C-alpha angles and dihedrals in degrees: 000000000000123000129188116195116208095193119034132157121221134188109216124188132183095236138020093244091061092054091048090050091050093050088054093053103105097215094047100040097083092058099046113087132190121331113250093188138347091284104026131070133177118247127196104247090223090063101047096105093043090049091049090052091048091051092049091050089050091055101261126126105217121189114216113205134182125212121199 
């Protein structure tokens, strides 16, 4: 089976350590899905705003972008 997703949400970091740190952040962990690479993880689109809020509360300054 092959699937192509038109709308996907990704969490992209500059380095692998940052992604590991984020996946260990208790409030963000539920929204971060499988890692696609050392610096990219899948995010459920429905949780993007909640994840953003969790990251801000944890001291991060995420930038949410929209392509298309």
